[in-house]
VMD Tcl script that builds the backbone (N, CA, C; Angstrom):
set m [mol new atoms 456]
animate dup $m
set s [atomselect $m all]
$s set {name element resname resid chain x y z} {
  {N N MET 1 A -97.484 -45.135 -14.369}
  {CA C MET 1 A -96.089 -44.736 -14.435}
  {C C MET 1 A -95.350 -45.453 -13.307}
  {N N SER 2 A -94.241 -46.064 -13.651}
  {CA C SER 2 A -93.507 -46.836 -12.660}
  {C C SER 2 A -92.674 -45.924 -11.763}
  {N N ALA 3 A -92.195 -46.487 -10.673}
  {CA C ALA 3 A -91.381 -45.730 -9.719}
  {C C ALA 3 A -90.080 -45.270 -10.377}
  {N N ARG 4 A -89.568 -46.087 -11.276}
  {CA C ARG 4 A -88.318 -45.708 -11.967}
  {C C ARG 4 A -88.529 -44.452 -12.808}
  {N N HIS 5 A -89.642 -44.433 -13.513}
  {CA C HIS 5 A -89.928 -43.271 -14.343}
  {C C HIS 5 A -90.141 -42.018 -13.501}
  {N N VAL 6 A -90.810 -42.199 -12.366}
  {CA C VAL 6 A -91.036 -41.061 -11.483}
  {C C VAL 6 A -89.707 -40.521 -10.972}
  {N N ARG 7 A -88.816 -41.451 -10.551}
  {CA C ARG 7 A -87.491 -41.008 -10.074}
  {C C ARG 7 A -86.742 -40.295 -11.179}
  {N N TRP 8 A -86.813 -40.817 -12.392}
  {CA C TRP 8 A -86.113 -40.195 -13.510}
  {C C TRP 8 A -86.677 -38.800 -13.793}
  {N N LEU 9 A -88.000 -38.669 -13.746}
  {CA C LEU 9 A -88.618 -37.363 -13.977}
  {C C LEU 9 A -88.246 -36.371 -12.886}
  {N N VAL 10 A -88.212 -36.837 -11.643}
  {CA C VAL 10 A -87.812 -35.964 -10.539}
  {C C VAL 10 A -86.366 -35.537 -10.710}
  {N N LEU 11 A -85.499 -36.488 -11.093}
  {CA C LEU 11 A -84.089 -36.169 -11.309}
  {C C LEU 11 A -83.949 -35.151 -12.442}
  {N N ALA 12 A -84.682 -35.346 -13.517}
  {CA C ALA 12 A -84.615 -34.404 -14.648}
  {C C ALA 12 A -85.123 -33.029 -14.230}
  {N N TRP 13 A -86.180 -33.013 -13.435}
  {CA C TRP 13 A -86.735 -31.747 -12.954}
  {C C TRP 13 A -85.740 -31.012 -12.065}
  {N N VAL 14 A -85.070 -31.768 -11.168}
  {CA C VAL 14 A -84.064 -31.163 -10.290}
  {C C VAL 14 A -82.901 -30.629 -11.112}
  {N N LEU 15 A -82.470 -31.398 -12.093}
  {CA C LEU 15 A -81.360 -30.945 -12.946}
  {C C LEU 15 A -81.746 -29.716 -13.752}
  {N N ALA 16 A -82.970 -29.667 -14.210}
  {CA C ALA 16 A -83.418 -28.478 -14.948}
  {C C ALA 16 A -83.396 -27.269 -14.038}
  {N N GLY 17 A -83.775 -27.439 -12.789}
  {CA C GLY 17 A -83.716 -26.349 -11.814}
  {C C GLY 17 A -82.292 -25.969 -11.489}
  {N N ALA 18 A -81.385 -26.941 -11.476}
  {CA C ALA 18 A -79.989 -26.658 -11.169}
  {C C ALA 18 A -79.315 -25.905 -12.300}
  {N N SER 19 A -79.748 -26.124 -13.526}
  {CA C SER 19 A -79.112 -25.412 -14.631}
  {C C SER 19 A -79.728 -24.035 -14.848}
  {N N ALA 20 A -80.881 -23.759 -14.269}
  {CA C ALA 20 A -81.525 -22.456 -14.433}
  {C C ALA 20 A -80.688 -21.308 -13.880}
  {N N PRO 21 A -80.056 -21.432 -12.674}
  {CA C PRO 21 A -79.217 -20.327 -12.216}
  {C C PRO 21 A -78.063 -20.043 -13.171}
  {N N THR 22 A -77.567 -21.070 -13.827}
  {CA C THR 22 A -76.494 -20.872 -14.794}
  {C C THR 22 A -76.979 -19.983 -15.928}
  {N N LEU 23 A -78.215 -20.203 -16.359}
  {CA C LEU 23 A -78.748 -19.385 -17.445}
  {C C LEU 23 A -78.944 -17.946 -17.003}
  {N N THR 24 A -79.417 -17.732 -15.782}
  {CA C THR 24 A -79.603 -16.361 -15.328}
  {C C THR 24 A -78.261 -15.680 -15.138}
  {N N LEU 25 A -77.262 -16.428 -14.668}
  {CA C LEU 25 A -75.933 -15.835 -14.532}
  {C C LEU 25 A -75.397 -15.441 -15.901}
  {N N ALA 26 A -75.625 -16.284 -16.880}
  {CA C ALA 26 A -75.132 -15.970 -18.219}
  {C C ALA 26 A -75.786 -14.704 -18.749}
  {N N ALA 27 A -77.037 -14.461 -18.385}
  {CA C ALA 27 A -77.714 -13.260 -18.852}
  {C C ALA 27 A -77.159 -12.009 -18.185}
  {N N GLU 28 A -76.592 -12.146 -16.982}
  {CA C GLU 28 A -76.082 -10.994 -16.254}
  {C C GLU 28 A -74.640 -10.650 -16.633}
  {N N ILE 29 A -73.941 -11.576 -17.241}
  {CA C ILE 29 A -72.528 -11.360 -17.546}
  {C C ILE 29 A -72.412 -10.317 -18.649}
  {N N SER 30 A -71.565 -9.329 -18.415}
  {CA C SER 30 A -71.400 -8.281 -19.417}
  {C C SER 30 A -70.145 -8.485 -20.260}
  {N N ASP 31 A -69.203 -9.277 -19.782}
  {CA C ASP 31 A -67.969 -9.512 -20.516}
  {C C ASP 31 A -68.226 -10.583 -21.584}
  {N N PRO 32 A -67.961 -10.287 -22.855}
  {CA C PRO 32 A -68.251 -11.246 -23.924}
  {C C PRO 32 A -67.486 -12.570 -23.781}
  {N N GLN 33 A -66.255 -12.507 -23.297}
  {CA C GLN 33 A -65.480 -13.745 -23.139}
  {C C GLN 33 A -66.103 -14.640 -22.078}
  {N N LEU 34 A -66.517 -14.050 -20.969}
  {CA C LEU 34 A -67.166 -14.842 -19.927}
  {C C LEU 34 A -68.477 -15.415 -20.422}
  {N N LEU 35 A -69.213 -14.625 -21.169}
  {CA C LEU 35 A -70.488 -15.085 -21.708}
  {C C LEU 35 A -70.276 -16.258 -22.665}
  {N N ALA 36 A -69.287 -16.141 -23.522}
  {CA C ALA 36 A -68.990 -17.223 -24.466}
  {C C ALA 36 A -68.559 -18.481 -23.717}
  {N N HIS 37 A -67.730 -18.317 -22.696}
  {CA C HIS 37 A -67.278 -19.476 -21.923}
  {C C HIS 37 A -68.454 -20.111 -21.182}
  {N N MET 38 A -69.362 -19.299 -20.669}
  {CA C MET 38 A -70.534 -19.826 -19.971}
  {C C MET 38 A -71.425 -20.588 -20.951}
  {N N ASP 39 A -71.543 -20.098 -22.185}
  {CA C ASP 39 A -72.324 -20.811 -23.198}
  {C C ASP 39 A -71.701 -22.161 -23.520}
  {N N VAL 40 A -70.365 -22.188 -23.601}
  {CA C VAL 40 A -69.668 -23.448 -23.864}
  {C C VAL 40 A -69.938 -24.433 -22.729}
  {N N LEU 41 A -69.846 -23.953 -21.496}
  {CA C LEU 41 A -70.103 -24.832 -20.355}
  {C C LEU 41 A -71.548 -25.320 -20.347}
  {N N GLN 42 A -72.474 -24.461 -20.711}
  {CA C GLN 42 A -73.878 -24.866 -20.760}
  {C C GLN 42 A -74.075 -25.948 -21.816}
  {N N SER 43 A -73.448 -25.787 -22.964}
  {CA C SER 43 A -73.586 -26.818 -24.010}
  {C C SER 43 A -72.905 -28.109 -23.565}
  {N N GLN 44 A -71.770 -28.020 -22.854}
  {CA C GLN 44 A -71.131 -29.219 -22.311}
  {C C GLN 44 A -72.055 -29.921 -21.330}
  {N N ARG 45 A -72.712 -29.142 -20.490}
  {CA C ARG 45 A -73.647 -29.707 -19.507}
  {C C ARG 45 A -74.777 -30.436 -20.232}
  {N N GLU 46 A -75.327 -29.816 -21.256}
  {CA C GLU 46 A -76.414 -30.436 -22.003}
  {C C GLU 46 A -75.947 -31.710 -22.697}
  {N N THR 47 A -74.731 -31.686 -23.228}
  {CA C THR 47 A -74.169 -32.868 -23.882}
  {C C THR 47 A -73.992 -34.002 -22.881}
  {N N VAL 48 A -73.425 -33.678 -21.713}
  {CA C VAL 48 A -73.232 -34.692 -20.671}
  {C C VAL 48 A -74.574 -35.263 -20.235}
  {N N ASP 49 A -75.557 -34.395 -20.060}
  {CA C ASP 49 A -76.885 -34.871 -19.662}
  {C C ASP 49 A -77.473 -35.809 -20.714}
  {N N ALA 50 A -77.374 -35.425 -21.986}
  {CA C ALA 50 A -77.930 -36.249 -23.060}
  {C C ALA 50 A -77.204 -37.595 -23.152}
  {N N GLU 51 A -75.876 -37.573 -23.073}
  {CA C GLU 51 A -75.108 -38.825 -23.146}
  {C C GLU 51 A -75.457 -39.754 -21.986}
  {N N HIS 52 A -75.545 -39.188 -20.798}
  {CA C HIS 52 A -75.826 -40.040 -19.645}
  {C C HIS 52 A -77.275 -40.510 -19.622}
  {N N LYS 53 A -78.174 -39.728 -20.189}
  {CA C LYS 53 A -79.554 -40.178 -20.313}
  {C C LYS 53 A -79.615 -41.370 -21.268}
  {N N GLN 54 A -78.869 -41.289 -22.349}
  {CA C GLN 54 A -78.825 -42.382 -23.315}
  {C C GLN 54 A -78.183 -43.618 -22.677}
  {N N MET 55 A -77.107 -43.414 -21.926}
  {CA C MET 55 A -76.436 -44.539 -21.258}
  {C C MET 55 A -77.354 -45.167 -20.209}
  {N N ASP 56 A -78.127 -44.319 -19.522}
  {CA C ASP 56 A -79.047 -44.823 -18.512}
  {C C ASP 56 A -80.141 -45.668 -19.177}
  {N N GLY 57 A -80.612 -45.198 -20.313}
  {CA C GLY 57 A -81.623 -45.979 -21.041}
  {C C GLY 57 A -81.064 -47.309 -21.524}
  {N N ALA 58 A -79.802 -47.328 -21.897}
  {CA C ALA 58 A -79.172 -48.572 -22.358}
  {C C ALA 58 A -79.025 -49.574 -21.218}
  {N N CYS 59 A -78.961 -49.093 -19.997}
  {CA C CYS 59 A -78.820 -49.993 -18.844}
  {C C CYS 59 A -80.025 -50.925 -18.704}
  {N N TYR 60 A -81.192 -50.499 -19.166}
  {CA C TYR 60 A -82.390 -51.318 -19.023}
  {C C TYR 60 A -82.352 -52.554 -19.921}
  {N N ARG 61 A -81.428 -52.588 -20.858}
  {CA C ARG 61 A -81.286 -53.759 -21.730}
  {C C ARG 61 A -80.269 -54.746 -21.179}
  {N N ARG 62 A -79.698 -54.428 -20.068}
  {CA C ARG 62 A -78.696 -55.314 -19.459}
  {C C ARG 62 A -79.339 -56.129 -18.340}
  {N N PHE 63 A -78.613 -57.148 -17.945}
  {CA C PHE 63 A -79.098 -58.000 -16.868}
  {C C PHE 63 A -78.968 -57.300 -15.513}
  {N N LEU 64 A -77.822 -56.644 -15.268}
  {CA C LEU 64 A -77.576 -55.959 -13.995}
  {C C LEU 64 A -77.911 -54.469 -14.144}
  {N N VAL 65 A -79.195 -54.172 -14.174}
  {CA C VAL 65 A -79.668 -52.817 -14.434}
  {C C VAL 65 A -79.199 -51.852 -13.350}
  {N N ASN 66 A -79.383 -52.216 -12.085}
  {CA C ASN 66 A -79.053 -51.290 -10.997}
  {C C ASN 66 A -77.569 -50.966 -10.944}
  {N N ALA 67 A -76.723 -51.964 -11.150}
  {CA C ALA 67 A -75.281 -51.717 -11.133}
  {C C ALA 67 A -74.888 -50.805 -12.293}
  {N N CYS 68 A -75.470 -51.052 -13.433}
  {CA C CYS 68 A -75.181 -50.222 -14.608}
  {C C CYS 68 A -75.620 -48.779 -14.367}
  {N N ARG 69 A -76.838 -48.630 -13.837}
  {CA C ARG 69 A -77.356 -47.276 -13.574}
  {C C ARG 69 A -76.520 -46.557 -12.515}
  {N N ALA 70 A -76.030 -47.288 -11.535}
  {CA C ALA 70 A -75.188 -46.682 -10.503}
  {C C ALA 70 A -73.879 -46.193 -11.122}
  {N N ASP 71 A -73.312 -46.992 -12.026}
  {CA C ASP 71 A -72.078 -46.571 -12.711}
  {C C ASP 71 A -72.330 -45.331 -13.571}
  {N N VAL 72 A -73.458 -45.311 -14.263}
  {CA C VAL 72 A -73.808 -44.160 -15.101}
  {C C VAL 72 A -73.988 -42.913 -14.230}
  {N N ALA 73 A -74.678 -43.077 -13.114}
  {CA C ALA 73 A -74.911 -41.933 -12.224}
  {C C ALA 73 A -73.593 -41.419 -11.655}
  {N N ARG 74 A -72.699 -42.321 -11.319}
  {CA C ARG 74 A -71.402 -41.916 -10.776}
  {C C ARG 74 A -70.597 -41.135 -11.826}
  {N N SER 75 A -70.569 -41.637 -13.060}
  {CA C SER 75 A -69.825 -40.923 -14.110}
  {C C SER 75 A -70.502 -39.595 -14.437}
  {N N TRP 76 A -71.827 -39.558 -14.371}
  {CA C TRP 76 A -72.566 -38.327 -14.624}
  {C C TRP 76 A -72.235 -37.280 -13.569}
  {N N ARG 77 A -72.233 -37.688 -12.295}
  {CA C ARG 77 A -71.893 -36.750 -11.216}
  {C C ARG 77 A -70.460 -36.252 -11.356}
  {N N THR 78 A -69.545 -37.124 -11.740}
  {CA C THR 78 A -68.145 -36.722 -11.921}
  {C C THR 78 A -68.009 -35.699 -13.049}
  {N N ALA 79 A -68.681 -35.969 -14.154}
  {CA C ALA 79 A -68.622 -35.043 -15.299}
  {C C ALA 79 A -69.243 -33.697 -14.938}
  {N N LEU 80 A -70.377 -33.720 -14.244}
  {CA C LEU 80 A -71.024 -32.460 -13.861}
  {C C LEU 80 A -70.222 -31.707 -12.806}
  {N N ALA 81 A -69.509 -32.429 -11.957}
  {CA C ALA 81 A -68.693 -31.761 -10.936}
  {C C ALA 81 A -67.596 -30.925 -11.596}
  {N N ALA 82 A -66.985 -31.462 -12.645}
  {CA C ALA 82 A -65.942 -30.706 -13.349}
  {C C ALA 82 A -66.529 -29.454 -14.002}
  {N N ILE 83 A -67.709 -29.613 -14.596}
  {CA C ILE 83 A -68.369 -28.453 -15.226}
  {C C ILE 83 A -68.754 -27.439 -14.163}
  {N N LYS 84 A -69.290 -27.909 -13.057}
  {CA C LYS 84 A -69.712 -27.017 -11.974}
  {C C LYS 84 A -68.517 -26.245 -11.415}
  {N N LYS 85 A -67.376 -26.890 -11.327}
  {CA C LYS 85 A -66.168 -26.216 -10.839}
  {C C LYS 85 A -65.800 -25.053 -11.761}
  {N N GLN 86 A -65.886 -25.286 -13.059}
  {CA C GLN 86 A -65.584 -24.219 -14.013}
  {C C GLN 86 A -66.636 -23.109 -13.937}
  {N N GLU 87 A -67.901 -23.504 -13.749}
  {CA C GLU 87 A -68.954 -22.502 -13.622}
  {C C GLU 87 A -68.749 -21.645 -12.379}
  {N N LEU 88 A -68.314 -22.255 -11.301}
  {CA C LEU 88 A -68.051 -21.491 -10.087}
  {C C LEU 88 A -66.911 -20.497 -10.298}
  {N N ALA 89 A -65.872 -20.927 -11.017}
  {CA C ALA 89 A -64.763 -20.014 -11.315}
  {C C ALA 89 A -65.256 -18.839 -12.165}
  {N N LEU 90 A -66.116 -19.122 -13.146}
  {CA C LEU 90 A -66.677 -18.046 -13.970}
  {C C LEU 90 A -67.557 -17.119 -13.143}
  {N N SER 91 A -68.319 -17.693 -12.239}
  {CA C SER 91 A -69.164 -16.865 -11.385}
  {C C SER 91 A -68.319 -15.947 -10.513}
  {N N GLN 92 A -67.202 -16.464 -10.042}
  {CA C GLN 92 A -66.301 -15.643 -9.228}
  {C C GLN 92 A -65.742 -14.496 -10.075}
  {N N GLN 93 A -65.366 -14.789 -11.308}
  {CA C GLN 93 A -64.883 -13.730 -12.191}
  {C C GLN 93 A -65.987 -12.710 -12.463}
  {N N GLN 94 A -67.202 -13.201 -12.639}
  {CA C GLN 94 A -68.319 -12.294 -12.881}
  {C C GLN 94 A -68.540 -11.390 -11.672}
  {N N ARG 95 A -68.485 -11.955 -10.469}
  {CA C ARG 95 A -68.658 -11.130 -9.270}
  {C C ARG 95 A -67.573 -10.074 -9.185}
  {N N ALA 96 A -66.347 -10.442 -9.544}
  {CA C ALA 96 A -65.253 -9.468 -9.528}
  {C C ALA 96 A -65.523 -8.350 -10.530}
  {N N LEU 97 A -66.009 -8.718 -11.730}
  {CA C LEU 97 A -66.335 -7.694 -12.731}
  {C C LEU 97 A -67.469 -6.796 -12.261}
  {N N LEU 98 A -68.485 -7.395 -11.660}
  {CA C LEU 98 A -69.605 -6.601 -11.161}
  {C C LEU 98 A -69.156 -5.669 -10.039}
  {N N GLU 99 A -68.251 -6.149 -9.208}
  {CA C GLU 99 A -67.721 -5.303 -8.134}
  {C C GLU 99 A -66.935 -4.136 -8.716}
  {N N GLN 100 A -66.120 -4.408 -9.745}
  {CA C GLN 100 A -65.375 -3.332 -10.397}
  {C C GLN 100 A -66.331 -2.319 -11.023}
  {N N GLU 101 A -67.396 -2.816 -11.652}
  {CA C GLU 101 A -68.376 -1.917 -12.244}
  {C C GLU 101 A -69.046 -1.069 -11.164}
  {N N ALA 102 A -69.344 -1.674 -10.030}
  {CA C ALA 102 A -69.970 -0.931 -8.935}
  {C C ALA 102 A -69.031 0.144 -8.409}
  {N N VAL 103 A -67.744 -0.190 -8.297}
  {CA C VAL 103 A -66.767 0.792 -7.833}
  {C C VAL 103 A -66.665 1.936 -8.828}
  {N N ARG 104 A -66.625 1.591 -10.125}
  {CA C ARG 104 A -66.557 2.634 -11.153}
  {C C ARG 104 A -67.810 3.507 -11.134}
  {N N ALA 105 A -68.967 2.891 -10.976}
  {CA C ALA 105 A -70.217 3.653 -10.939}
  {C C ALA 105 A -70.248 4.569 -9.718}
  {N N ASP 106 A -69.764 4.065 -8.583}
  {CA C ASP 106 A -69.720 4.885 -7.374}
  {C C ASP 106 A -68.757 6.054 -7.560}
  {N N GLN 107 A -67.606 5.771 -8.168}
  {CA C GLN 107 A -66.629 6.822 -8.410}
  {C C GLN 107 A -67.207 7.863 -9.368}
  {N N LEU 108 A -67.887 7.427 -10.410}
  {CA C LEU 108 A -68.505 8.352 -11.357}
  {C C LEU 108 A -69.580 9.183 -10.665}
  {N N ARG 109 A -70.365 8.537 -9.806}
  {CA C ARG 109 A -71.405 9.259 -9.074}
  {C C ARG 109 A -70.781 10.325 -8.178}
  {N N ARG 110 A -69.696 9.974 -7.513}
  {CA C ARG 110 A -69.017 10.950 -6.647}
  {C C ARG 110 A -68.427 12.094 -7.468}
  {N N GLU 111 A -67.794 11.764 -8.598}
  {CA C GLU 111 A -67.221 12.803 -9.448}
  {C C GLU 111 A -68.320 13.732 -9.974}
  {N N THR 112 A -69.450 13.153 -10.336}
  {CA C THR 112 A -70.575 13.956 -10.808}
  {C C THR 112 A -71.079 14.868 -9.697}
  {N N ALA 113 A -71.167 14.325 -8.496}
  {CA C ALA 113 A -71.629 15.133 -7.360}
  {C C ALA 113 A -70.651 16.273 -7.085}
  {N N VAL 114 A -69.349 16.006 -7.167}
  {CA C VAL 114 A -68.343 17.045 -6.954}
  {C C VAL 114 A -68.464 18.107 -8.039}
  {N N GLN 115 A -68.629 17.669 -9.290}
  {CA C GLN 115 A -68.763 18.608 -10.402}
  {C C GLN 115 A -70.016 19.466 -10.228}
  {N N GLN 116 A -71.119 18.847 -9.819}
  {CA C GLN 116 A -72.342 19.606 -9.605}
  {C C GLN 116 A -72.177 20.608 -8.465}
  {N N GLU 117 A -71.472 20.203 -7.418}
  {CA C GLU 117 A -71.230 21.120 -6.298}
  {C C GLU 117 A -70.364 22.298 -6.742}
  {N N LEU 118 A -69.335 22.013 -7.557}
  {CA C LEU 118 A -68.488 23.096 -8.071}
  {C C LEU 118 A -69.304 24.056 -8.944}
  {N N GLU 119 A -70.177 23.499 -9.775}
  {CA C GLU 119 A -71.025 24.347 -10.617}
  {C C GLU 119 A -71.969 25.182 -9.758}
  {N N ARG 120 A -72.531 24.574 -8.724}
  {CA C ARG 120 A -73.429 25.302 -7.823}
  {C C ARG 120 A -72.686 26.440 -7.139}
  {N N GLN 121 A -71.469 26.160 -6.663}
  {CA C GLN 121 A -70.680 27.208 -6.005}
  {C C GLN 121 A -70.323 28.311 -6.994}
  {N N ALA 122 A -70.008 27.943 -8.237}
  {CA C ALA 122 A -69.692 28.949 -9.251}
  {C C ALA 122 A -70.919 29.828 -9.521}
  {N N ARG 123 A -72.108 29.213 -9.570}
  {CA C ARG 123 A -73.326 30.002 -9.763}
  {C C ARG 123 A -73.552 30.943 -8.585}
  {N N LEU 124 A -73.278 30.458 -7.357}
  {CA C LEU 124 A -73.436 31.315 -6.176}
  {C C LEU 124 A -72.462 32.488 -6.207}
  {N N VAL 125 A -71.217 32.211 -6.593}
  {CA C VAL 125 A -70.215 33.277 -6.688}
  {C C VAL 125 A -70.634 34.274 -7.758}
  {N N ASP 126 A -71.113 33.757 -8.891}
  {CA C ASP 126 A -71.550 34.634 -9.973}
  {C C ASP 126 A -72.735 35.489 -9.524}
  {N N ARG 127 A -73.686 34.886 -8.831}
  {CA C ARG 127 A -74.843 35.633 -8.335}
  {C C ARG 127 A -74.409 36.690 -7.333}
  {N N ALA 128 A -73.491 36.343 -6.445}
  {CA C ALA 128 A -73.000 37.314 -5.459}
  {C C ALA 128 A -72.288 38.468 -6.163}
  {N N GLN 129 A -71.506 38.165 -7.194}
  {CA C GLN 129 A -70.811 39.207 -7.946}
  {C C GLN 129 A -71.811 40.123 -8.645}
  {N N ARG 130 A -72.854 39.558 -9.233}
  {CA C ARG 130 A -73.875 40.377 -9.881}
  {C C ARG 130 A -74.585 41.277 -8.868}
  {N N GLU 131 A -74.860 40.735 -7.689}
  {CA C GLU 131 A -75.513 41.551 -6.655}
  {C C GLU 131 A -74.597 42.681 -6.191}
  {N N ARG 132 A -73.292 42.388 -6.054}
  {CA C ARG 132 A -72.349 43.445 -5.686}
  {C C ARG 132 A -72.292 44.512 -6.773}
  {N N ASP 133 A -72.249 44.073 -8.039}
  {CA C ASP 133 A -72.225 45.024 -9.150}
  {C C ASP 133 A -73.501 45.865 -9.173}
  {N N ARG 134 A -74.629 45.240 -8.936}
  {CA C ARG 134 A -75.903 45.956 -8.905}
  {C C ARG 134 A -75.930 46.956 -7.755}
  {N N ALA 135 A -75.423 46.537 -6.599}
  {CA C ALA 135 A -75.384 47.443 -5.446}
  {C C ALA 135 A -74.439 48.611 -5.729}
  {N N GLN 136 A -73.322 48.332 -6.374}
  {CA C GLN 136 A -72.363 49.403 -6.703}
  {C C GLN 136 A -72.974 50.373 -7.700}
  {N N ARG 137 A -73.669 49.858 -8.704}
  {CA C ARG 137 A -74.320 50.746 -9.670}
  {C C ARG 137 A -75.399 51.586 -8.990}
  {N N SER 138 A -76.115 50.949 -8.068}
  {CA C SER 138 A -77.131 51.698 -7.323}
  {C C SER 138 A -76.485 52.783 -6.490}
  {N N ALA 139 A -75.365 52.443 -5.867}
  {CA C ALA 139 A -74.682 53.431 -5.034}
  {C C ALA 139 A -74.157 54.572 -5.894}
  {N N GLU 140 A -73.704 54.258 -7.106}
  {CA C GLU 140 A -73.215 55.310 -7.997}
  {C C GLU 140 A -74.359 56.158 -8.525}
  {N N ARG 141 A -75.524 55.555 -8.737}
  {CA C ARG 141 A -76.671 56.299 -9.248}
  {C C ARG 141 A -77.320 57.158 -8.164}
  {N N GLU 142 A -77.204 56.743 -6.928}
  {CA C GLU 142 A -77.878 57.452 -5.836}
  {C C GLU 142 A -77.460 58.922 -5.731}
  {N N PRO 143 A -76.152 59.249 -5.738}
  {CA C PRO 143 A -75.806 60.677 -5.684}
  {C C PRO 143 A -76.323 61.431 -6.906}
  {N N ASP 144 A -76.281 60.818 -8.063}
  {CA C ASP 144 A -76.802 61.464 -9.260}
  {C C ASP 144 A -78.301 61.687 -9.117}
  {N N GLU 145 A -78.974 60.740 -8.546}
  {CA C GLU 145 A -80.419 60.851 -8.326}
  {C C GLU 145 A -80.728 61.956 -7.347}
  {N N LEU 146 A -79.936 62.074 -6.283}
  {CA C LEU 146 A -80.139 63.153 -5.300}
  {C C LEU 146 A -79.918 64.518 -5.934}
  {N N ASP 147 A -78.867 64.620 -6.756}
  {CA C ASP 147 A -78.599 65.878 -7.461}
  {C C ASP 147 A -79.752 66.229 -8.388}
  {N N ARG 148 A -80.263 65.275 -9.077}
  {CA C ARG 148 A -81.354 65.499 -9.997}
  {C C ARG 148 A -82.601 65.952 -9.249}
  {N N GLN 149 A -82.860 65.326 -8.098}
  {CA C GLN 149 A -84.043 65.702 -7.311}
  {C C GLN 149 A -83.853 67.091 -6.707}
  {N N ALA 150 A -82.601 67.436 -6.366}
  {CA C ALA 150 A -82.344 68.752 -5.788}
  {C C ALA 150 A -82.569 69.841 -6.840}
  {N N ARG 151 A -82.292 69.605 -8.055}
  {CA C ARG 151 A -82.463 70.578 -9.118}
  {C C ARG 151 A -83.933 70.804 -9.429}
  {N N VAL 152 A -84.718 69.830 -9.250}
  {CA C VAL 152 A -86.105 69.952 -9.622}
  {C C VAL 152 A -86.868 70.670 -8.593}
}
mol reanalyze $m
mol bondsrecalc $m
mol representation Tube
mol addrep $m
């Protein structure tokens, strides 16, 4: 395997690693519009990669291979930079959505905790009322019980 092929394989491997975070981000996005836009950007990235790979292969049929490959690499980096900029904007929107979801979840958790505390206090008040009622009934029965014992 020649040095050129090794460099190309390393470049492809690095690019595959660079696009992997995009795929994981797309899996985390809950908003359908963001997900669809991320899919479009991913397909654009794949298209740009395929076109530039084909252009790079065509450079080997030219006399000035290195100059041609440098031009292809420059246009490839420019095209990917535009896609990356859009991906960063989408990631920022995703972070904002995730932050909003976290705030909503925290608010729901707090509301649930408040509701549970109110229910607990209501149960305590109800239990205290039942104990007072039981004590009052006992107090009312006690004189009757004393009278009954006195008669016997």
